[in-house]
LUMMI-707350 format. One record per residue (C-alpha): x, y, z; residue number from 0. Coordinates in Angstrom, 3 decimals, always signed. Each point is the difference from the previous one (the first is absolute). Layout:
N
x: X, y: Y, z: Z, i: NUM .
...
//
This chain:
194
x: +37.705, y: -3.555, z: -29.984, i: 0 .
x: -0.252, y: +3.701, z: +0.484, i: 1 .
x: -1.768, y: +0.533, z: -3.400, i: 2 .
x: -2.405, y: -2.929, z: +0.782, i: 3 .
x: -0.711, y: +1.273, z: +3.531, i: 4 .
x: -1.030, y: +3.357, z: -1.454, i: 5 .
x: -1.946, y: -1.494, z: -2.821, i: 6 .
x: -1.991, y: -2.128, z: +2.680, i: 7 .
x: -0.584, y: +2.927, z: +2.306, i: 8 .
x: -1.207, y: +2.337, z: -3.086, i: 9 .
x: -2.188, y: -3.012, z: -1.099, i: 10 .
x: -1.477, y: -0.564, z: +3.535, i: 11 .
x: -0.661, y: +3.466, z: +0.662, i: 12 .
x: -1.619, y: +0.480, z: -3.592, i: 13 .
x: -2.270, y: -2.942, z: +0.684, i: 14 .
x: -0.679, y: +1.237, z: +3.403, i: 15 .
x: -1.181, y: +3.469, z: -1.456, i: 16 .
x: -1.988, y: -2.002, z: -2.815, i: 17 .
x: -1.730, y: -1.978, z: +2.551, i: 18 .
x: -1.370, y: +3.297, z: +1.652, i: 19 .
x: +1.848, y: -0.335, z: +3.189, i: 20 .
x: +1.589, y: +2.942, z: +2.133, i: 21 .
x: -2.752, y: +2.484, z: -1.282, i: 22 .
x: +0.630, y: +2.300, z: +3.278, i: 23 .
x: +0.012, y: +3.540, z: -0.819, i: 24 .
x: +3.510, y: +0.889, z: -1.201, i: 25 .
x: +1.343, y: -3.476, z: -0.625, i: 26 .
x: -0.847, y: -0.432, z: -3.581, i: 27 .
x: +2.372, y: +2.830, z: -0.914, i: 28 .
x: +2.774, y: -1.409, z: +2.116, i: 29 .
x: -0.402, y: -3.441, z: -1.037, i: 30 .
x: -0.052, y: +1.047, z: -3.845, i: 31 .
x: +3.168, y: +1.936, z: +0.616, i: 32 .
x: +1.672, y: -3.063, z: +1.675, i: 33 .
x: -1.264, y: -2.389, z: -2.557, i: 34 .
x: +1.608, y: +2.414, z: -2.760, i: 35 .
x: +3.186, y: +0.309, z: +1.980, i: 36 .
x: +0.439, y: -3.728, z: +0.480, i: 37 .
x: -0.838, y: -0.803, z: -3.706, i: 38 .
x: +2.714, y: +2.654, z: -1.141, i: 39 .
x: +2.501, y: -1.383, z: +2.459, i: 40 .
x: -0.624, y: -3.350, z: -1.434, i: 41 .
x: +0.149, y: +1.275, z: -3.440, i: 42 .
x: +3.486, y: +1.342, z: +0.623, i: 43 .
x: +1.183, y: -3.079, z: +2.097, i: 44 .
x: -0.723, y: -2.713, z: -2.659, i: 45 .
x: +2.322, y: +1.689, z: -2.587, i: 46 .
x: +2.535, y: +0.520, z: +2.703, i: 47 .
x: -0.266, y: -3.921, z: +0.892, i: 48 .
x: +0.567, y: -0.828, z: -3.778, i: 49 .
x: +2.959, y: +2.441, z: -0.238, i: 50 .
x: +1.616, y: -1.338, z: +2.954, i: 51 .
x: -0.047, y: -3.453, z: -1.468, i: 52 .
x: +2.326, y: +1.159, z: -2.818, i: 53 .
x: +2.902, y: +0.190, z: +2.624, i: 54 .
x: -0.487, y: -3.809, z: +0.897, i: 55 .
x: +2.964, y: -1.868, z: -1.311, i: 56 .
x: -1.513, y: -3.359, z: +0.661, i: 57 .
x: -3.450, y: +1.033, z: -1.696, i: 58 .
x: +1.611, y: +2.098, z: -2.752, i: 59 .
x: -3.542, y: +0.618, z: -1.843, i: 60 .
x: +1.137, y: +2.841, z: -2.080, i: 61 .
x: -2.347, y: +2.720, z: -1.210, i: 62 .
x: -2.424, y: -2.319, z: -1.990, i: 63 .
x: -0.310, y: -2.281, z: +2.935, i: 64 .
x: -1.033, y: +2.622, z: +2.181, i: 65 .
x: -2.536, y: +1.911, z: -2.314, i: 66 .
x: -1.061, y: -2.523, z: -2.461, i: 67 .
x: -2.436, y: -2.890, z: +1.530, i: 68 .
x: +1.047, y: -3.583, z: -0.114, i: 69 .
x: +3.643, y: +0.857, z: -1.515, i: 70 .
x: +1.971, y: -0.429, z: +3.154, i: 71 .
x: +1.877, y: -3.493, z: +0.514, i: 72 .
x: -0.782, y: -0.332, z: +3.638, i: 73 .
x: -3.756, y: -1.458, z: +0.380, i: 74 .
x: -1.263, y: +1.980, z: -2.992, i: 75 .
x: -3.622, y: -0.774, z: +0.762, i: 76 .
x: +0.128, y: +1.435, z: +3.389, i: 77 .
x: +2.147, y: +2.967, z: -0.882, i: 78 .
x: -2.226, y: +0.769, z: -2.899, i: 79 .
x: -2.668, y: +0.328, z: +2.039, i: 80 .
x: +1.676, y: +2.432, z: +2.240, i: 81 .
x: +0.782, y: +2.263, z: -3.001, i: 82 .
x: -3.556, y: -0.361, z: -1.390, i: 83 .
x: -1.330, y: +1.186, z: +3.531, i: 84 .
x: +2.637, y: +3.027, z: +0.041, i: 85 .
x: -1.587, y: +1.010, z: -3.354, i: 86 .
x: -3.481, y: -0.480, z: +1.217, i: 87 .
x: +0.663, y: +1.912, z: +3.181, i: 88 .
x: +1.379, y: +2.940, z: -2.082, i: 89 .
x: -2.745, y: +0.014, z: -2.455, i: 90 .
x: -2.886, y: -0.317, z: +2.324, i: 91 .
x: +1.207, y: +1.774, z: +2.765, i: 92 .
x: +0.597, y: +3.171, z: -2.150, i: 93 .
x: -3.638, y: -0.273, z: -1.370, i: 94 .
x: -0.848, y: +1.992, z: +3.304, i: 95 .
x: +1.407, y: +3.195, z: -1.571, i: 96 .
x: -1.812, y: -0.666, z: -3.141, i: 97 .
x: -3.341, y: -0.568, z: +1.478, i: 98 .
x: -1.509, y: +3.231, z: -1.000, i: 99 .
x: +1.123, y: -0.562, z: -3.652, i: 100 .
x: -1.388, y: -3.463, z: -0.232, i: 101 .
x: -2.874, y: +0.192, z: +2.147, i: 102 .
x: -0.545, y: -1.202, z: +3.546, i: 103 .
x: -1.646, y: -3.099, z: -1.256, i: 104 .
x: +2.510, y: -1.103, z: -2.096, i: 105 .
x: +2.597, y: +0.717, z: +2.246, i: 106 .
x: -1.894, y: -2.022, z: +2.738, i: 107 .
x: -0.424, y: -2.837, z: -2.334, i: 108 .
x: +3.905, y: +0.054, z: -0.915, i: 109 .
x: +1.011, y: +0.391, z: +3.590, i: 110 .
x: -1.733, y: -3.195, z: +1.124, i: 111 .
x: +2.832, y: -1.879, z: -1.962, i: 112 .
x: +2.468, y: +1.500, z: +2.605, i: 113 .
x: -0.660, y: -3.363, z: +1.945, i: 114 .
x: +1.857, y: -1.656, z: -2.879, i: 115 .
x: +3.241, y: +1.788, z: +1.125, i: 116 .
x: -0.270, y: -1.358, z: +3.465, i: 117 .
x: -0.879, y: -3.854, z: -1.306, i: 118 .
x: +2.970, y: +0.209, z: -2.407, i: 119 .
x: +2.025, y: +1.522, z: +2.629, i: 120 .
x: -0.710, y: -2.840, z: +2.528, i: 121 .
x: +0.748, y: -2.707, z: -2.954, i: 122 .
x: +3.416, y: +1.952, z: -0.654, i: 123 .
x: +0.938, y: -0.147, z: +3.763, i: 124 .
x: -0.830, y: -3.542, z: +0.396, i: 125 .
x: +1.482, y: -1.215, z: -3.392, i: 126 .
x: +3.216, y: +2.366, z: -0.397, i: 127 .
x: +0.633, y: +1.379, z: +3.331, i: 128 .
x: +3.136, y: -1.002, z: +1.855, i: 129 .
x: -1.790, y: +0.027, z: +3.230, i: 130 .
x: -3.316, y: -1.906, z: -1.098, i: 131 .
x: +0.659, y: -3.065, z: +2.334, i: 132 .
x: +0.494, y: +2.354, z: +3.031, i: 133 .
x: -2.869, y: +0.176, z: +2.553, i: 134 .
x: +0.223, y: +3.681, z: +0.360, i: 135 .
x: -0.690, y: +0.556, z: -3.725, i: 136 .
x: -2.872, y: -2.507, z: +0.036, i: 137 .
x: -1.561, y: +1.857, z: +3.223, i: 138 .
x: +0.133, y: +3.217, z: -2.124, i: 139 .
x: -1.454, y: -1.688, z: -2.861, i: 140 .
x: -2.757, y: -1.932, z: +1.979, i: 141 .
x: -0.906, y: +3.214, z: +1.856, i: 142 .
x: -0.621, y: +2.137, z: -2.953, i: 143 .
x: -1.212, y: -2.663, z: -2.181, i: 144 .
x: -2.813, y: -0.828, z: +2.645, i: 145 .
x: -0.848, y: +3.973, z: +0.075, i: 146 .
x: +0.011, y: +0.522, z: -3.729, i: 147 .
x: -2.201, y: -3.157, z: -0.606, i: 148 .
x: -2.492, y: +0.985, z: +2.547, i: 149 .
x: -0.201, y: +3.552, z: -0.934, i: 150 .
x: -0.159, y: -0.666, z: -3.723, i: 151 .
x: -2.723, y: -2.790, z: +0.164, i: 152 .
x: -1.909, y: +2.339, z: +2.675, i: 153 .
x: +0.184, y: +2.687, z: -2.543, i: 154 .
x: -1.388, y: -2.003, z: -2.920, i: 155 .
x: -2.481, y: -1.551, z: +1.980, i: 156 .
x: -1.175, y: +3.248, z: +1.234, i: 157 .
x: -0.302, y: +1.112, z: -3.393, i: 158 .
x: -2.270, y: -3.158, z: -0.652, i: 159 .
x: -1.996, y: +0.645, z: +3.060, i: 160 .
x: +1.095, y: -3.288, z: +1.522, i: 161 .
x: +2.402, y: +1.507, z: +2.853, i: 162 .
x: -1.717, y: -1.748, z: +2.920, i: 163 .
x: -0.290, y: -3.334, z: -1.432, i: 164 .
x: +3.777, y: -0.044, z: -0.963, i: 165 .
x: +1.305, y: +1.703, z: +3.243, i: 166 .
x: +0.594, y: -3.438, z: +2.102, i: 167 .
x: +1.412, y: -1.847, z: -2.992, i: 168 .
x: +2.531, y: +2.928, z: -0.593, i: 169 .
x: +1.137, y: -0.242, z: +3.291, i: 170 .
x: +0.715, y: -3.876, z: -0.185, i: 171 .
x: +1.438, y: +0.148, z: -3.324, i: 172 .
x: +2.351, y: +2.778, z: +0.856, i: 173 .
x: +1.313, y: -1.778, z: +3.128, i: 174 .
x: +0.304, y: -3.167, z: -2.107, i: 175 .
x: +2.137, y: +1.721, z: -2.796, i: 176 .
x: +2.241, y: +1.566, z: +2.735, i: 177 .
x: +0.413, y: -3.330, z: +1.612, i: 178 .
x: +0.855, y: -1.458, z: -3.174, i: 179 .
x: +2.799, y: +2.315, z: -0.803, i: 180 .
x: +1.577, y: -0.208, z: +3.574, i: 181 .
x: -0.201, y: -3.760, z: +0.027, i: 182 .
x: +0.003, y: -1.271, z: -3.605, i: 183 .
x: -0.348, y: -3.510, z: +0.877, i: 184 .
x: -3.402, y: +0.483, z: +1.437, i: 185 .
x: -2.806, y: -1.248, z: -2.243, i: 186 .
x: -3.588, y: +1.818, z: -0.478, i: 187 .
x: -1.622, y: -2.994, z: +1.907, i: 188 .
x: +2.307, y: +0.475, z: +3.091, i: 189 .
x: -1.071, y: +3.761, z: -0.146, i: 190 .
x: -3.728, y: -0.635, z: +0.028, i: 191 .
x: +0.375, y: -2.081, z: +2.946, i: 192 .
x: +1.593, y: +2.567, z: +2.245, i: 193 .
//
């Protein structure tokens, strides 16, 4: 959960900055540093999560189960997604330090895919997490998902000069996604009526 929260906070802050928000004097440097620290903490927390699983007597994943996607006996699809998310977080997160070498344009293009780390993390948490049915975990996922979806689509819309047109739809769809996570039995038609 710690690794997921760090990834989510880093992604939300990155999307916040990409959307051009928080441009007050001095904020940009502070936000970039905070974003970097959150990303580094997530990059450390992810392998710690995997290594701690090695001590789990019930799960008994072995090194291959922790490091090779889809090889763990326990819910291989969902654990595989988590392992891939970890590798992507490491690879894409560390491109920040290579941006001068690879160029800002390539770095920005590659960095857009960091949202996949978040999406795979959500799938991993819901599919393989021992607390996946807990309302507290669903609330965390819903809160972060609503923010990520809204900010990501807002950033994409801005890039396509459609930001104002989609603003209302984003608010409504973010709330619907969050509600569906908290109450998995609600249907999209019920949410549209609210």
